[in-house]
One Martini backbone bead per residue (centre of mass of N, CA, C, O) as a GRO file, in nm:
protein
  212
    1UNK     BB    1   0.097   0.036   0.022
    2UNK     BB    2   0.065   0.359  -0.011
    3UNK     BB    3   0.179   0.643   0.093
    4UNK     BB    4   0.106   0.967   0.128
    5UNK     BB    5   0.367   1.082   0.002
    6UNK     BB    6   0.330   0.940  -0.273
    7UNK     BB    7   0.068   1.079  -0.352
    8UNK     BB    8   0.179   1.368  -0.332
    9UNK     BB    9   0.397   1.339  -0.548
   10UNK     BB   10   0.210   1.269  -0.782
   11UNK     BB   11   0.043   1.527  -0.770
   12UNK     BB   12   0.273   1.731  -0.809
   13UNK     BB   13   0.379   1.621  -1.073
   14UNK     BB   14   0.121   1.666  -1.237
   15UNK     BB   15   0.088   1.970  -1.183
   16UNK     BB   16   0.364   2.062  -1.290
   17UNK     BB   17   0.324   1.961  -1.581
   18UNK     BB   18   0.072   2.127  -1.647
   19UNK     BB   19   0.195   2.407  -1.594
   20UNK     BB   20   0.428   2.379  -1.792
   21UNK     BB   21   0.262   2.342  -2.049
   22UNK     BB   22   0.114   2.612  -2.025
   23UNK     BB   23   0.367   2.796  -2.032
   24UNK     BB   24   0.472   2.706  -2.304
   25UNK     BB   25   0.217   2.778  -2.477
   26UNK     BB   26   0.159   3.088  -2.356
   27UNK     BB   27   0.477   3.194  -2.342
   28UNK     BB   28   0.758   3.059  -2.443
   29UNK     BB   29   0.678   3.021  -2.742
   30UNK     BB   30   0.650   3.324  -2.802
   31UNK     BB   31   0.941   3.404  -2.763
   32UNK     BB   32   1.062   3.220  -2.981
   33UNK     BB   33   0.889   3.339  -3.224
   34UNK     BB   34   0.976   3.670  -3.162
   35UNK     BB   35   1.289   3.580  -3.127
   36UNK     BB   36   1.606   3.555  -3.134
   37UNK     BB   37   1.816   3.302  -3.022
   38UNK     BB   38   2.055   3.517  -2.934
   39UNK     BB   39   1.851   3.628  -2.746
   40UNK     BB   40   1.719   3.677  -2.426
   41UNK     BB   41   1.414   3.713  -2.510
   42UNK     BB   42   1.356   3.410  -2.604
   43UNK     BB   43   1.345   3.337  -2.265
   44UNK     BB   44   1.226   3.616  -2.103
   45UNK     BB   45   1.454   3.829  -2.095
   46UNK     BB   46   1.387   4.198  -2.045
   47UNK     BB   47   1.668   4.340  -1.887
   48UNK     BB   48   1.918   4.262  -2.042
   49UNK     BB   49   2.235   4.150  -2.109
   50UNK     BB   50   2.388   4.234  -1.854
   51UNK     BB   51   2.204   4.083  -1.651
   52UNK     BB   52   2.246   3.804  -1.770
   53UNK     BB   53   2.555   3.791  -1.716
   54UNK     BB   54   2.533   3.816  -1.411
   55UNK     BB   55   2.382   3.555  -1.363
   56UNK     BB   56   2.598   3.367  -1.482
   57UNK     BB   57   2.825   3.453  -1.293
   58UNK     BB   58   2.690   3.355  -1.029
   59UNK     BB   59   2.681   3.064  -1.111
   60UNK     BB   60   2.987   3.021  -1.164
   61UNK     BB   61   3.076   3.116  -0.859
   62UNK     BB   62   3.008   2.846  -0.707
   63UNK     BB   63   3.249   2.636  -0.851
   64UNK     BB   64   3.298   2.586  -1.151
   65UNK     BB   65   3.480   2.372  -1.320
   66UNK     BB   66   3.621   2.297  -1.627
   67UNK     BB   67   3.523   1.964  -1.584
   68UNK     BB   68   3.244   1.994  -1.507
   69UNK     BB   69   2.930   1.887  -1.474
   70UNK     BB   70   2.608   1.984  -1.643
   71UNK     BB   71   2.274   2.060  -1.544
   72UNK     BB   72   2.013   2.219  -1.741
   73UNK     BB   73   1.729   2.359  -1.609
   74UNK     BB   74   1.576   2.513  -1.838
   75UNK     BB   75   1.769   2.596  -2.104
   76UNK     BB   76   1.638   2.661  -2.361
   77UNK     BB   77   1.908   2.771  -2.585
   78UNK     BB   78   2.188   2.745  -2.423
   79UNK     BB   79   2.336   3.001  -2.292
   80UNK     BB   80   2.505   2.873  -2.066
   81UNK     BB   81   2.698   2.716  -2.244
   82UNK     BB   82   2.825   2.962  -2.376
   83UNK     BB   83   2.932   3.096  -2.123
   84UNK     BB   84   3.111   2.867  -2.014
   85UNK     BB   85   3.290   2.839  -2.263
   86UNK     BB   86   3.401   3.140  -2.239
   87UNK     BB   87   3.550   3.046  -1.952
   88UNK     BB   88   3.684   2.743  -2.029
   89UNK     BB   89   3.479   2.535  -2.032
   90UNK     BB   90   3.466   2.141  -2.085
   91UNK     BB   91   3.228   1.986  -1.996
   92UNK     BB   92   2.962   1.816  -1.928
   93UNK     BB   93   2.637   1.840  -2.102
   94UNK     BB   94   2.283   1.897  -2.003
   95UNK     BB   95   1.992   2.001  -2.167
   96UNK     BB   96   1.658   2.086  -2.048
   97UNK     BB   97   1.323   2.116  -2.200
   98UNK     BB   98   0.971   2.147  -2.259
   99UNK     BB   99   1.057   2.320  -2.517
  100UNK     BB  100   1.086   2.223  -2.838
  101UNK     BB  101   1.145   2.493  -2.982
  102UNK     BB  102   1.409   2.536  -2.830
  103UNK     BB  103   1.562   2.271  -2.881
  104UNK     BB  104   1.561   2.301  -3.202
  105UNK     BB  105   1.778   2.558  -3.184
  106UNK     BB  106   2.000   2.382  -3.098
  107UNK     BB  107   2.289   2.268  -3.135
  108UNK     BB  108   2.382   1.942  -3.211
  109UNK     BB  109   2.656   1.947  -3.021
  110UNK     BB  110   2.441   1.978  -2.795
  111UNK     BB  111   2.319   1.839  -2.515
  112UNK     BB  112   1.971   1.737  -2.536
  113UNK     BB  113   1.629   1.759  -2.397
  114UNK     BB  114   1.286   1.682  -2.386
  115UNK     BB  115   1.159   1.789  -2.066
  116UNK     BB  116   1.163   1.668  -1.737
  117UNK     BB  117   1.335   1.580  -1.452
  118UNK     BB  118   1.176   1.301  -1.406
  119UNK     BB  119   1.307   1.172  -1.683
  120UNK     BB  120   1.549   1.103  -1.525
  121UNK     BB  121   1.759   0.896  -1.420
  122UNK     BB  122   1.866   0.832  -1.102
  123UNK     BB  123   2.179   0.772  -1.181
  124UNK     BB  124   2.199   1.055  -1.297
  125UNK     BB  125   2.492   1.256  -1.268
  126UNK     BB  126   2.605   1.583  -1.152
  127UNK     BB  127   2.784   1.824  -1.028
  128UNK     BB  128   2.576   2.032  -1.162
  129UNK     BB  129   2.259   2.198  -1.090
  130UNK     BB  130   2.076   2.418  -1.303
  131UNK     BB  131   1.864   2.725  -1.251
  132UNK     BB  132   1.734   2.983  -1.480
  133UNK     BB  133   1.426   3.135  -1.427
  134UNK     BB  134   1.203   2.908  -1.345
  135UNK     BB  135   1.060   3.050  -1.062
  136UNK     BB  136   0.897   3.325  -1.169
  137UNK     BB  137   0.656   3.156  -1.330
  138UNK     BB  138   0.356   2.968  -1.237
  139UNK     BB  139   0.505   2.848  -0.980
  140UNK     BB  140   0.460   2.712  -0.694
  141UNK     BB  141   0.603   2.612  -0.412
  142UNK     BB  142   0.557   2.298  -0.450
  143UNK     BB  143   0.682   2.293  -0.738
  144UNK     BB  144   0.956   2.413  -0.682
  145UNK     BB  145   1.042   2.191  -0.465
  146UNK     BB  146   1.023   1.954  -0.653
  147UNK     BB  147   1.252   2.044  -0.838
  148UNK     BB  148   1.476   2.082  -0.627
  149UNK     BB  149   1.479   1.792  -0.522
  150UNK     BB  150   1.558   1.672  -0.797
  151UNK     BB  151   1.823   1.823  -0.826
  152UNK     BB  152   1.966   1.706  -0.578
  153UNK     BB  153   1.951   1.399  -0.678
  154UNK     BB  154   2.170   1.489  -0.932
  155UNK     BB  155   2.400   1.587  -0.728
  156UNK     BB  156   2.745   1.610  -0.631
  157UNK     BB  157   2.799   1.926  -0.541
  158UNK     BB  158   2.542   2.103  -0.664
  159UNK     BB  159   2.313   2.377  -0.658
  160UNK     BB  160   2.169   2.634  -0.883
  161UNK     BB  161   1.962   2.928  -0.817
  162UNK     BB  162   1.702   3.162  -0.900
  163UNK     BB  163   1.519   3.453  -0.759
  164UNK     BB  164   1.274   3.641  -0.664
  165UNK     BB  165   1.232   3.916  -0.448
  166UNK     BB  166   1.075   3.974  -0.159
  167UNK     BB  167   0.906   4.217  -0.249
  168UNK     BB  168   0.715   4.227  -0.552
  169UNK     BB  169   0.556   4.447  -0.773
  170UNK     BB  170   0.467   4.189  -0.947
  171UNK     BB  171   0.207   3.953  -0.903
  172UNK     BB  172   0.264   3.748  -1.151
  173UNK     BB  173   0.502   3.681  -0.980
  174UNK     BB  174   0.741   3.486  -0.817
  175UNK     BB  175   0.836   3.531  -0.469
  176UNK     BB  176   1.116   3.541  -0.227
  177UNK     BB  177   1.271   3.478   0.077
  178UNK     BB  178   1.585   3.397   0.152
  179UNK     BB  179   1.553   3.290   0.450
  180UNK     BB  180   1.327   3.085   0.374
  181UNK     BB  181   1.485   2.914   0.173
  182UNK     BB  182   1.707   2.826   0.367
  183UNK     BB  183   1.519   2.680   0.562
  184UNK     BB  184   1.399   2.474   0.360
  185UNK     BB  185   1.684   2.347   0.274
  186UNK     BB  186   1.787   2.235   0.558
  187UNK     BB  187   1.642   1.942   0.529
  188UNK     BB  188   1.869   1.886   0.348
  189UNK     BB  189   2.142   1.745   0.255
  190UNK     BB  190   2.439   1.933   0.362
  191UNK     BB  191   2.724   2.162   0.379
  192UNK     BB  192   2.601   2.426   0.224
  193UNK     BB  193   2.447   2.759   0.236
  194UNK     BB  194   2.414   3.022  -0.015
  195UNK     BB  195   2.336   3.372  -0.035
  196UNK     BB  196   2.297   3.589  -0.317
  197UNK     BB  197   2.323   3.940  -0.313
  198UNK     BB  198   2.343   4.259  -0.454
  199UNK     BB  199   2.374   4.239  -0.801
  200UNK     BB  200   2.134   4.426  -0.838
  201UNK     BB  201   2.012   4.739  -0.849
  202UNK     BB  202   1.705   4.642  -0.739
  203UNK     BB  203   1.710   4.380  -0.562
  204UNK     BB  204   1.514   4.144  -0.720
  205UNK     BB  205   1.737   3.915  -0.658
  206UNK     BB  206   1.860   3.571  -0.611
  207UNK     BB  207   2.121   3.334  -0.519
  208UNK     BB  208   2.167   2.974  -0.488
  209UNK     BB  209   2.385   2.776  -0.283
  210UNK     BB  210   2.395   2.413  -0.291
  211UNK     BB  211   2.582   2.194  -0.093
  212UNK     BB  212   2.647   1.834  -0.075
   0.00000   0.00000   0.00000
């Protein structure tokens, strides 16, 4: 007989997939169709290339070594792969995204797959599991932490993700308080949790380093 937790996990998994499909159809596919794949706007970042590079820099500064493997959750058109390569990184990469229109635009020499994180075999591990901008729109707390828990299960060294910081002026977006996120993450096995703030002019977001 299944325990309550197993039923809860199945329910959250189903809900997360439904919401993800809705976001892909109603939002992210529109970005892909209306913007060049080399622009950050094609994956929904509308605040400028400089800010996008700052986000990638903060991800990189978690401690990604030149030969570390990277799993890019919600990779879009694999801009993170381009950034890391420009820093001299040459490790194994897998990007996956539920938006097939985005995946189809990625160069064939970059390893990608279309889908969600629960589609990865349990044994598949990466040094770093990264998620950039995935939790800003449409996913509620329980769905966000379902993804984060899955990210942790595939990480050898750690996971890195960013979030909008509450209070956030636009209510259509999901935003969180850094200290609350740190408290929620503390229940998972870890060696260190670090919250990076004050890297954007408007202090509107933060980046989390979770070391396993």
